C-alpha positions in Angstrom: -19.7 -11.8 -2.9 -15.9 -12.2 -2.6 -15.0 -8.3 -5.0 -17.7 -7.0 -3.0 -16.2 -8.3 0.5 -12.6 -7.1 -0.2 -13.3 -4.1 -1.2 -14.8 -3.6 1.9 -11.7 -4.9 3.6 -10.1 -2.6 0.9 -12.3 0.3 2.9 -11.9 -0.1 5.7 -8.5 -0.5 5.4 -7.9 2.8 4.7 -10.2 4.0 6.1 -8.7 2.1 9.9 -5.0 5.0 8.9 -7.6 7.7 8.3 -9.0 7.4 12.2 -4.9 6.3 13.5 -7.5 2.8 14.8 -3.6 0.5 14.6 -5.6 -1.8 15.4 -7.9 -2.2 13.0 -5.6 -1.8 9.6 -2.9 -3.7 11.1 -5.8 -7.1 12.1 -6.9 -5.9 7.9 -3.2 -7.4 7.3 -2.1 -10.8 7.1 1.1 -12.2 10.4 4.0 -12.1 7.0 2.7 -9.1 5.1 5.4 -6.2 3.0 4.1 -2.8 2.3 6.0 -0.8 -0.4 5.8 2.8 0.2 6.8 5.0 -2.1 10.5 5.5 -1.5 12.5 3.6 -2.5 14.3 2.2 1.1 10.2 1.5 1.7 10.3 -2.1 1.6 9.0 -3.7 5.1 7.7 -6.5 5.9 4.6 -5.8 9.0 7.3 -5.9 11.7 8.8 -3.4 10.6 6.4 -1.4 9.2 4.1 -1.7 12.8 7.8 0.0 13.7 7.4 2.5 11.4 3.8 3.1 11.1 3.3 3.1 15.6 4.3 6.6 15.3 2.1 7.8 13.4 -0.7 6.5 14.9 -0.4 7.0 18.6 -0.8 10.9 17.2 -3.8 9.7 16.3 -3.0 11.4 12.2 -1.8 8.6 10.4 -2.7 8.8 6.3 -5.9 9.6 4.2 -6.8 7.4 1.3 -9.6 6.9 -0.7 -10.4 4.8 -2.9 -12.0 6.7 -6.6 -11.0 3.7 -9.3 -10.6 -0.2 -8.1 -10.6 -3.8 -10.3 -10.6 -6.4 -8.1 -9.9 -10.1 -9.2 -9.6 -12.9 -7.5 -8.6 -17.4 -8.7 -10.5 -20.3 -9.7 -10.1 -21.3 -6.1 -11.4 -18.8 -4.2 -8.0 -18.5 -2.0 -6.2 -15.2 -3.1 -7.4 -11.9 -5.6 -4.6 -9.4 -6.5 -5.8 -5.3 -6.8 -5.4 -1.8 -7.7 -6.6 1.6 -6.8 -6.5 4.4 -7.6 -6.3 6.3 -4.3 -7.7 10.2 -3.7 -4.6 11.5 -0.9 -2.3 14.0 0.8 -0.2 13.7 -1.8 -2.9 13.9 -4.2 -3.6 10.7 -7.3 -1.4 7.6 -6.3 -1.7 4.1 -7.2 -1.8 1.2 -4.5 -2.0 -2.4 -5.5 -1.5 -5.8 -3.9 -3.0 -9.0 -3.0 -4.8 -10.6 -0.6 -5.1 -14.1 1.0 -8.5 -15.5 2.0 -7.0 -17.2 5.9 -9.7 -19.1 7.9 -12.1 -17.6 5.8 -11.6 -14.5 6.1 -9.5 -11.8 3.6 -6.1 -10.0 5.3 -3.6 -8.2 3.4 -0.7 -9.6 2.2 0.7 -7.5 0.3 0.7 -3.8 -0.8 2.1 -1.4 -3.2 1.7 1.9 -2.7 3.1 4.2 -6.0 2.6 8.5 -7.0 0.4 8.5 -10.7 3.0 10.8 -12.5 1.6 12.9 -15.9 3.7 11.2 -18.4 3.5 14.1 -19.8 6.0 14.8 -16.9 7.7 11.9 -16.3 10.8 14.4 -18.1 10.8 16.8 -15.0 10.3 14.4 -12.1 13.9 12.3 -13.1 15.9 15.8 -12.8 14.5 16.3 -10.0 14.7 12.8 -8.5 17.8 11.3 -10.8 21.0 12.1 -8.8 19.7 10.4 -5.6 18.4 7.9 -7.6 22.4 7.1 -9.0 23.8 6.6 -5.2 20.6 4.3 -4.4 21.7 1.8 -7.7 24.9 2.3 -7.0 24.2 1.0 -3.1 22.0 -1.6 -5.0 24.8 -3.2 -7.1 27.7 -3.2 -4.4 25.6 -6.0 -2.5 
């Protein structure tokens, strides 16, 4: 039952973004949630993510993701779950993965990671496109 419920929650979360329903979207996340986007700079604690997302939701157009494949796993105690999903998005195929935590009997998204899916035969081309920026980011991170 938990896996079906979790799948429904994830689908509702994606639908809330697609319909730009800010409250419904963020009510499905924990108060200490983390969202990691596709850009190296996108590692947001919940309040930072809300600040980033609010203008998009206010325009009535956030992002529109639909799961086309999903695996869900629940721990033996039934209070944590983790998942991975392939998504049909405006960026074409992406992968989402994350963790849900049961709080007061309700499943909430605690951690979500969005990544672009790159076919293995295209990895070399993508590396060429992003290597200069990645090198700069790596240098800055090493200095910290």
